[in-house]
Structures are given as structure tokens and as C-alpha cells.
C-alpha positions as CSV (number, residue, x, y, z in Angstrom):
1,M,114.9,113.2,67.2
2,T,117.7,115.7,67.0
3,Q,120.7,114.7,64.8
4,S,123.7,113.5,66.9
5,S,126.0,115.8,65.0
6,S,124.2,118.8,66.4
7,L,124.1,117.6,70.0
8,P,126.6,118.5,72.7
9,T,129.0,115.8,74.1
10,Q,129.5,117.4,77.5
11,A,127.8,119.9,79.9
12,A,128.2,121.0,83.4
13,I,124.6,120.0,84.2
14,V,122.2,117.9,82.2
15,I,118.5,118.1,83.1
16,V,116.2,115.3,82.0
17,G,112.7,116.5,81.6
18,G,111.2,119.8,80.3
19,G,108.2,120.2,82.5
20,M,107.7,122.4,85.7
21,A,110.6,120.9,87.7
22,G,113.2,120.8,84.9
23,L,112.4,124.3,83.6
24,S,112.3,125.8,87.1
25,C,115.6,124.2,87.9
26,A,117.1,125.6,84.6
27,A,115.8,129.1,85.4
28,S,117.3,128.9,88.9
29,L,120.6,127.8,87.5
30,A,120.5,130.7,85.0
31,R,120.0,133.2,87.8
32,R,123.1,131.7,89.5
33,G,125.1,132.5,86.4
34,I,125.4,128.9,85.4
35,N,125.2,128.8,81.6
36,D,126.6,125.3,80.6
37,V,123.2,123.5,81.0
38,V,121.6,121.1,78.6
39,L,117.9,120.2,79.1
40,L,116.6,117.2,77.3
41,E,112.8,116.7,76.6
42,A,111.5,113.6,75.0
43,K,108.5,115.4,73.4
44,T,107.9,119.1,73.7
45,L,108.3,121.4,76.8
46,A,105.3,120.9,79.2
47,H,103.5,118.8,76.6
48,A,99.9,117.7,76.8
49,K,100.5,114.1,77.9
50,A,102.6,115.2,80.9
51,S,101.8,116.7,84.3
52,S,102.8,120.4,83.7
53,F,100.4,121.0,80.8
54,G,97.6,123.6,81.1
55,E,96.9,127.2,81.9
56,T,96.3,127.1,85.7
57,R,97.3,125.5,89.0
58,M,96.2,126.3,92.6
59,F,98.4,128.0,95.1
60,R,97.5,128.1,98.8
61,E,98.9,127.8,102.3
62,M,95.8,126.0,103.6
63,Y,97.2,122.6,104.4
64,S,96.4,120.0,107.2
65,D,100.1,119.2,107.4
66,P,102.1,122.0,109.2
67,V,105.3,121.1,107.3
68,L,103.7,121.5,103.9
69,C,102.0,124.7,105.1
70,R,105.4,126.2,106.0
71,L,106.9,125.0,102.7
72,A,104.0,126.6,100.8
73,Q,104.7,129.9,102.6
74,E,108.3,129.7,101.5
75,A,107.2,128.9,97.9
76,N,104.9,131.9,98.0
77,R,107.9,134.1,99.0
78,L,109.8,132.7,96.1
79,W,106.8,133.3,93.7
80,R,107.0,137.0,94.6
81,E,110.7,137.0,93.6
82,E,109.8,135.0,90.4
83,E,107.2,137.7,89.5
84,A,109.9,140.4,90.0
85,H,112.2,138.5,87.7
86,A,109.5,138.0,85.1
87,G,108.3,141.7,85.3
88,E,104.7,140.4,85.1
89,Q,102.1,138.9,87.3
90,L,102.3,135.1,87.3
91,R,99.5,134.4,89.8
92,E,95.9,135.5,90.3
93,T,94.9,136.1,93.9
94,H,91.2,135.5,94.3
95,G,91.0,133.2,97.3
96,L,90.2,129.5,97.8
97,L,87.2,127.9,99.3
98,F,87.6,124.5,101.1
99,Y,84.1,123.3,101.7
100,G,82.1,120.1,102.2
101,E,81.8,117.4,104.9
102,S,84.0,117.9,107.9
103,W,85.6,114.7,109.2
104,D,89.0,114.1,110.6
105,E,90.3,111.5,108.2
106,E,92.9,113.1,105.9
107,T,92.4,112.9,102.1
108,I,94.9,113.6,99.3
109,E,94.2,117.3,99.9
110,G,94.0,117.2,103.7
111,S,90.8,117.9,105.5
112,I,88.7,120.9,106.6
113,P,89.3,120.4,110.4
114,G,93.0,119.7,109.9
115,A,93.5,122.8,107.7
116,R,91.7,125.0,110.3
117,R,93.9,123.8,113.1
118,V,97.1,124.4,111.1
119,M,96.0,127.9,109.9
120,D,95.1,128.8,113.5
121,D,98.5,127.6,114.7
122,Q,100.4,129.5,112.0
123,G,98.3,132.7,111.9
124,I,97.1,132.3,108.3
125,P,94.0,134.4,107.7
126,Y,90.7,132.6,106.8
127,E,87.0,133.0,107.1
128,A,84.8,130.2,108.5
129,L,81.6,129.8,106.5
130,D,78.4,127.8,107.0
131,A,76.3,126.4,104.1
132,D,74.0,129.5,104.0
133,A,77.0,131.8,103.8
134,I,78.6,129.7,101.0
135,R,75.3,129.7,99.1
136,S,74.7,133.4,99.4
137,R,78.3,134.4,98.4
138,F,79.0,132.0,95.6
139,P,77.0,130.2,92.8
140,L,77.4,126.9,94.6
141,K,74.7,124.6,96.1
142,P,76.2,123.2,99.3
143,K,74.3,120.6,101.3
144,S,72.9,122.0,104.6
145,D,75.5,120.3,106.8
146,F,78.5,121.5,104.7
147,T,81.0,123.9,106.2
148,G,83.7,125.9,104.6
149,L,87.0,127.8,105.1
150,F,87.9,130.6,102.7
151,E,91.6,131.6,102.4
152,P,91.6,135.1,100.8
153,T,95.4,135.1,100.0
154,A,95.2,131.9,97.8
155,G,94.6,131.7,94.1
156,A,95.8,130.4,90.8
157,V,99.3,130.1,89.3
158,R,99.1,131.0,85.5
159,S,101.2,127.9,84.7
160,D,101.3,128.6,81.0
161,K,102.8,132.1,81.6
162,V,105.3,130.6,84.1
163,I,106.5,127.9,81.7
164,A,107.1,130.6,79.0
165,H,109.0,132.8,81.5
166,W,111.3,130.0,82.6
167,T,111.9,128.9,79.0
168,R,112.9,132.5,78.1
169,T,115.1,132.8,81.2
170,A,117.0,129.6,80.4
171,R,117.5,130.3,76.7
172,Q,118.7,133.9,77.4
173,A,121.3,132.4,79.7
174,G,122.6,130.2,76.8
175,H,121.1,126.9,78.0
176,Q,120.3,124.4,75.3
177,L,116.7,123.2,75.6
178,I,116.5,120.3,73.2
179,E,113.0,118.9,72.4
180,H,112.2,115.5,70.8
181,C,115.3,114.1,72.4
182,P,114.4,111.0,74.6
183,V,117.0,109.7,77.0
184,A,117.5,106.0,77.0
185,G,119.6,105.7,80.1
186,I,121.7,107.3,82.8
187,D,125.3,106.4,83.5
188,A,125.7,104.2,86.6
189,D,127.8,106.8,88.3
190,G,125.4,109.6,87.3
191,T,128.0,111.4,85.2
192,G,126.1,111.4,81.9
193,V,123.2,110.2,79.8
194,T,122.8,108.1,76.7
195,L,120.1,109.2,74.2
196,E,117.8,106.8,72.3
197,N,119.9,107.5,69.2
198,G,123.0,106.2,71.0
199,H,124.6,109.7,71.5
200,H,126.2,110.2,74.9
201,I,126.4,113.5,76.8
202,G,128.8,113.6,79.7
203,A,127.8,115.8,82.7
204,G,129.2,117.0,86.0
205,Q,125.7,116.7,87.4
206,V,122.5,115.1,86.2
207,V,119.1,116.2,87.4
208,V,116.2,113.8,86.7
209,A,112.9,115.7,86.5
210,S,110.9,113.6,84.0
211,G,107.8,113.0,86.0
212,I,106.2,109.6,85.7
213,W,109.0,108.5,83.3
214,S,111.7,109.0,86.0
215,Q,111.0,105.5,87.2
216,L,112.1,104.0,83.9
217,L,115.4,105.8,83.9
218,L,116.2,105.1,87.6
219,A,115.1,101.4,87.8
220,P,118.2,100.1,86.1
221,L,120.4,101.9,88.7
222,G,118.3,100.5,91.6
223,L,117.4,104.1,92.5
224,A,113.7,104.3,91.5
225,P,111.5,105.4,94.4
226,K,108.2,103.5,94.9
227,L,105.6,105.5,93.1
228,E,102.3,104.8,91.3
229,V,100.9,106.6,88.3
230,W,97.3,107.9,88.7
231,P,95.5,109.2,85.6
232,M,93.5,112.2,86.8
233,L,90.5,113.7,84.9
234,W,89.9,117.4,84.4
235,A,87.8,119.3,82.0
236,H,86.6,122.8,80.9
237,Y,83.0,123.8,81.2
238,T,81.3,126.8,79.8
239,V,79.3,128.8,82.3
240,D,76.5,131.5,82.4
241,P,78.2,134.8,81.6
242,A,75.9,136.6,84.1
243,L,77.7,134.5,86.9
244,A,81.2,134.6,85.4
245,D,82.6,137.0,88.0
246,R,81.2,135.1,91.0
247,Y,82.7,131.7,90.7
248,P,85.3,131.0,93.4
249,Q,88.3,128.6,93.3
250,W,87.0,125.7,95.4
251,F,87.8,122.3,96.6
252,C,84.9,120.1,97.8
253,F,85.5,117.4,100.4
254,Q,83.0,114.5,100.6
255,R,83.4,110.9,101.9
256,E,83.9,108.2,99.3
257,R,80.6,106.6,98.3
258,G,80.7,103.5,96.1
259,D,82.8,104.4,93.1
260,D,82.5,108.1,93.8
261,G,85.7,109.2,95.5
262,G,84.0,112.4,96.6
263,L,86.8,114.9,96.0
264,Y,86.2,117.6,93.4
265,Y,87.7,121.0,92.6
266,A,87.4,124.0,90.2
267,F,88.9,127.3,89.3
268,P,87.2,130.6,88.6
269,V,86.7,131.9,85.1
270,L,90.3,132.5,83.9
271,S,89.8,132.0,80.2
272,H,87.3,131.8,77.4
273,T,86.5,129.4,74.5
274,E,87.6,130.5,71.0
275,D,84.1,131.9,70.4
276,G,84.3,134.0,73.6
277,R,82.3,132.0,76.1
278,P,83.5,132.1,79.8
279,R,84.7,128.7,81.0
280,I,85.9,127.1,84.3
281,K,88.4,124.3,84.8
282,A,87.1,121.5,87.0
283,G,88.4,118.1,88.0
284,I,88.3,115.0,90.1
285,D,90.9,114.4,92.8
286,W,91.1,110.7,92.9
287,A,91.8,107.8,90.5
288,P,90.0,104.5,90.8
289,Q,92.2,101.7,92.0
290,E,91.9,99.8,88.7
291,L,93.4,102.7,86.8
292,R,96.5,103.1,89.0
293,V,99.6,101.6,87.4
294,A,103.3,101.2,88.2
295,E,104.4,101.2,84.5
296,P,104.2,104.8,83.2
297,N,103.4,103.8,79.6
298,A,100.5,101.7,80.7
299,M,98.5,104.6,81.9
300,A,95.0,105.1,80.5
301,T,95.0,108.2,78.2
302,E,91.3,108.2,77.4
303,A,88.9,109.4,80.0
304,P,86.7,106.5,81.3
305,P,83.0,107.3,80.6
306,R,82.1,106.6,84.3
307,L,84.6,109.2,85.6
308,V,83.3,111.8,83.1
309,E,79.8,111.0,84.2
310,L,80.7,111.5,87.9
311,L,82.4,114.9,87.1
312,D,79.5,116.0,85.0
313,T,77.0,115.0,87.6
314,F,78.8,116.8,90.4
315,L,79.2,120.0,88.4
316,F,75.7,120.2,87.0
317,N,74.1,119.4,90.4
318,N,76.3,121.4,92.7
319,V,77.4,124.5,90.7
320,E,75.0,127.0,89.3
321,G,75.2,128.2,85.7
322,V,77.3,125.3,84.3
323,Q,76.4,124.9,80.6
324,E,78.5,122.5,78.6
325,R,81.7,120.4,78.9
326,V,84.0,121.6,76.0
327,E,87.3,119.8,76.7
328,T,88.3,116.7,78.6
329,V,91.9,115.8,79.6
330,M,93.6,113.0,81.5
331,S,96.8,114.1,83.3
332,P,99.3,111.7,84.8
333,Y,99.9,112.2,88.6
334,S,103.1,110.5,90.0
335,M,102.0,109.4,93.5
336,A,103.9,108.3,96.6
337,S,101.8,106.4,99.2
338,D,102.1,109.3,101.6
339,V,101.2,111.8,98.8
340,N,104.5,113.7,99.3
341,F,107.2,114.5,96.8
342,V,110.7,113.1,96.3
343,L,113.3,115.8,96.0
344,D,116.7,114.6,97.0
345,R,120.3,113.8,95.9
346,L,120.5,110.1,95.0
347,S,124.2,110.0,94.6
348,P,127.0,112.7,94.5
349,S,126.2,113.6,90.9
350,L,122.5,112.6,90.5
351,S,119.5,114.5,91.9
352,L,115.8,113.8,91.5
353,F,112.4,115.4,91.6
354,A,109.4,113.0,91.2
355,G,106.1,112.1,92.9
356,G,104.5,115.5,92.2
357,S,101.1,114.1,93.0
358,G,99.3,117.0,91.2
359,Q,100.3,119.4,93.9
360,A,103.8,120.3,92.9
361,F,103.3,123.3,90.7
362,K,102.4,125.6,93.7
363,F,105.9,124.7,95.1
364,A,107.6,125.2,91.7
365,P,110.1,128.0,92.6
366,L,111.1,126.1,95.8
367,I,111.5,122.9,93.8
368,G,113.6,124.6,91.1
369,D,115.8,126.5,93.6
370,S,116.3,123.3,95.6
371,L,117.3,121.2,92.6
372,A,119.7,123.9,91.4
373,R,121.3,124.0,94.8
374,L,121.7,120.2,94.8
375,A,123.2,120.3,91.3
376,C,125.7,122.9,92.7
377,A,126.7,120.6,95.6
378,E,124.8,122.7,98.1
379,Q,122.0,121.9,100.5
380,P,118.5,123.2,99.9
381,A,117.8,126.5,101.7
382,V,115.0,124.9,103.8
383,D,114.6,121.5,105.5
384,L,113.2,119.1,102.8
385,S,113.6,115.9,104.8
386,C,109.9,115.2,104.3
387,W,110.8,114.8,100.6
388,S,113.7,112.4,101.2
389,H,114.1,109.4,98.9
390,Q,115.1,107.3,101.9
391,R,111.7,107.5,103.7
392,D,109.7,104.4,104.1
393,A,106.8,105.5,101.9
394,V,109.0,105.5,98.7
395,R,111.7,102.9,99.5
396,A,111.2,100.3,96.8
């Protein structure tokens, strides 16, 4: 923990949490010319036990929900601005394949029929593919009744590059980004925070962006939204170098069968092992009921063998050229029952982003811009009522 003598006692804006939301807010504030900002991170920025860790996240406009589709389009506009600020490419556009069973029940990621309807309505380009077309184009082994939608303008956010860019932006503006500095509590009126070492920092505005740990800070104020913590498994697998250029970014929809939740995803080859072998990132998009917890520090951090077995089985049976699992990670997802975020002003001096549900990084520039506007006593630039803390799904 940082020594109290070196810590500020006052700031215009205090941000609690140094992951995607906190850093994107800090960068947005920096570009507004606001320099008196203190960001407090309990561990290290975007650390491995939190939701913003890793090198890649998906971006897309293929949503079954027309509101999220429009917000994703706005986020992509802001990503282009972000890349102009960074002077480098922060995203890889290689398309996204939704494929699998088509049924109208919505999952955590929507559905194939729902996404097709929304893209038709909003004029978003896509290709409809049958199982033979998927098989001939990609090193995948779809079942004969599988169908697919390919969105050519989707791809991957290079989240590690983005975190580094926001960190530079904030530091160059004079923001204090203080690591190893856990917050014990927020003032009842939202005008400051008390650290675990007892030091108090007064603030004109407080922005809470501490992921699954937001609940612990907001509960004493009676402001914690109703969220669950889902431990989500992902892993890196080495693949056949001869196929390395052909792997798509994909999401596979299947109905739940027994303890197999049926939803899997993977990225193309975007990195290599230390000894130079191409690898893909793949994961499971559900958490068994018994692993879901309300208490953030109660989350399982070790991957259950059965979940690893399900992911291995899917990858080895459904993707050609998969060789070896070389890294396994459990990431915490903060989940609302309607799988939507919370981004709102809780009181005149307190704003919150939480409930990222593993989908938030693609919206990061919009989240940061909106939090910055709330901290400056403005309204977000777009209608974010779907992320209200007053909606039934998150009212405790």
C-alpha cells in the first residue's frame, strides 16, 4: 500500500478501479482538459484476477437487441476516434462468425435468428452460410443442421494495447494512477473515499468502476445494484501452423444439454507462445449455477476440471488443427439478470459502471465518455436508459 504521506488529500474527480472502465473514463477526462484526477487501484492496472485482463476482446454490431446494436455502432465510431488519438490500430478487423443451432430463445450472446432480424432492420452487412459453406471456408466441423452469419466488419479489440494507450493518456494529462491502494469505503454523500490505511481523499465527484468489487463499496450506502459474479473459463490452445491464417473469430450457439451450457467462442491466431507456436484464445460463455456467487471474494479462482474438460472436448472435436491447451484462466464476470450493464449517476456526486457481463470492452470508449460526462455533471451523449440502476433487473 502507498504511504499516506505521499497520497493526495483532495481531487476534482476520484476514480475507483483501474480496469477498462476506470481507465477509459480517465482518458476521456484527460481529453476534456481535466487534470485533477486520482485513480485508485487495489492491485495493479487491469490485473490478472479482474475482468479487463488479456490481449483480446471481440467487437461487433451483430446483436439480437436493436438497442445494443445501435450502441455498438456508436462505440465503433468512438473506437475510430480512439485510434486517431492513439496514432495506432487498436482493433483487428477480420470478421465474426455466429454459427450453430438456430432457435429463437435468446442466450447471453443473443441468437442467430434474432441477430439476423436486427442486422436486416439496421442495414448491417452480413453473409448467411450453411454448414457446407462454413466447413469449406474455415477449419471448423459444424454439424449438418448448423447455420451461420458472418459479419465482415467485426473483429478483435487489442485490449492490452488499449489499456496501455489509456494509461499513457491519463498520465500525460497529470492524472495520478495509484496502484496497490485499496479503497475501504465511500463517503455517504459521495464526496470522498477512505483508503484501507485510513487516509481520506476528498472529491468533487467519485466514479466507481471496480468491477465485481463495486458491490462491496456500494452496499453500505444502500446503492449496490443486484448482480451476480460468474467465474468464466478461457484458455489458449496451440494450433497447426498450416491452418493458422484460416481460423475465424467465431461464436457457437448450441442448446444446453445436461451440464454442457452449449455456448463457446474463439478468436483467430493473434499471438504466439514464447517458443513461436501460433495459438488461439477460446472460452466458455456460461457459468454453472453452483459457481455463481453474490460475494465477490467467494468466487472460484481455479478452473473446475469438468469445465476444462467440456472446453477441451468442444475444441478438439469441432475445430481442426487444435494441438495443446497451454494456458487456462478464470475471469470474473459481473452479471445482471438481464445481462445488461449498469452505467448511471447514483447521486449528485457519485457515478457507477458495473455489470460488464464480459461484453463491456467492445463498448469501452462509450463507457469512458459517458462516465466522464456524468462526472462533469452532464448527460451521456446517447440514451443509456437501458443501463439505468433503477431498472427492475438490478434493483436490490
